[in-house]
C-alpha positions as CSV (number, residue, x, y, z in Angstrom):
1,M,-0.2,0.2,-0.3
2,N,1.4,3.4,-1.2
3,R,-0.6,5.5,1.3
4,A,-2.0,5.6,5.1
5,L,-4.0,7.9,7.2
6,C,-2.1,8.7,10.6
7,L,-4.8,9.5,13.3
8,P,-3.2,12.0,15.3
9,N,-3.0,14.6,12.9
10,N,-5.4,13.2,10.3
11,R,-3.0,13.6,7.8
12,E,-2.6,11.4,4.7
13,W,1.0,10.1,3.8
14,T,2.8,8.4,1.2
15,A,5.4,5.7,1.9
16,E,7.9,8.0,0.7
17,E,6.9,10.8,2.4
18,F,6.7,8.8,5.6
19,S,10.3,7.4,5.2
20,S,11.7,11.2,4.8
21,L,10.6,12.0,8.6
22,A,13.1,12.1,10.9
23,P,13.2,8.8,12.9
24,P,12.1,10.2,16.3
25,R,9.2,11.6,14.5
26,R,8.3,8.4,12.4
27,D,8.6,6.1,15.4
28,S,6.0,8.7,17.2
29,L,3.5,8.4,14.3
30,K,4.1,4.9,13.2
31,R,1.6,2.9,15.6
32,R,-1.1,5.1,14.6
33,L,-1.2,4.4,10.9
34,V,-4.6,3.0,9.3
35,C,-5.9,2.0,6.1
36,L,-7.7,4.9,4.2
37,D,-10.6,2.8,3.3
38,C,-11.2,0.2,6.1
39,G,-9.5,1.8,8.7
40,A,-7.4,-1.5,9.5
41,R,-4.2,-1.0,11.6
42,A,-1.2,-0.3,9.2
43,I,2.3,-0.6,9.5
44,F,5.1,1.1,7.8
45,Q,8.1,-1.2,6.3
46,S,11.4,1.2,5.6
47,A,13.3,0.7,1.9
48,G,15.7,-2.1,1.8
49,R,18.1,-2.9,-1.2
50,R,15.7,-3.9,-3.6
51,R,12.5,-2.3,-2.1
52,R,10.6,1.0,-2.0
53,P,9.2,2.1,1.5
54,V,5.8,0.6,1.9
55,F,2.5,0.4,4.1
56,R,1.1,-2.8,5.2
57,A,-2.2,-4.3,6.9
58,S,-4.4,-6.7,7.4
59,H,-7.4,-5.3,5.6
60,R,-11.0,-6.0,6.1
61,K,-12.8,-8.2,3.5
62,D,-14.6,-5.7,2.0
63,C,-12.0,-2.9,2.0
64,A,-11.7,-1.5,-1.5
65,V,-7.8,-1.1,-1.5
66,V,-7.6,-4.6,-1.7
67,A,-10.5,-5.2,-4.2
68,P,-10.2,-6.2,-7.7
69,A,-9.7,-3.2,-10.2
70,W,-13.5,-2.4,-10.8
71,G,-14.6,-2.3,-7.2
72,V,-11.5,0.1,-6.5
73,F,-13.5,1.8,-9.5
74,R,-17.1,1.9,-8.0
75,F,-15.3,3.2,-4.6
76,L,-13.7,6.1,-6.4
77,Q,-17.1,7.3,-7.9
C-alpha cells in the first residue's frame, strides 16, 4: 500500500513522505497508521536494498484498497 492515514494529525501520508521523516518523528507516528478505506491498523516498512518503502495492513474483507480493479473504480465514483 502506498498511502496510509495517520490518526493523531488526520494526515494522509505516502510511504515515500513517511520514510523521509526524522526517525524520532516517524517512530512517534507509526503506531497510529490506518488504511484509508477500511481503517485497519497499518504498519510502515522502510526501504531495503531492492524494495521501496510501503505500508502494510490486514485489510477487512470489504476493503476497496484490496478489491479487484472494478471494485476500486466503484469506490472512487
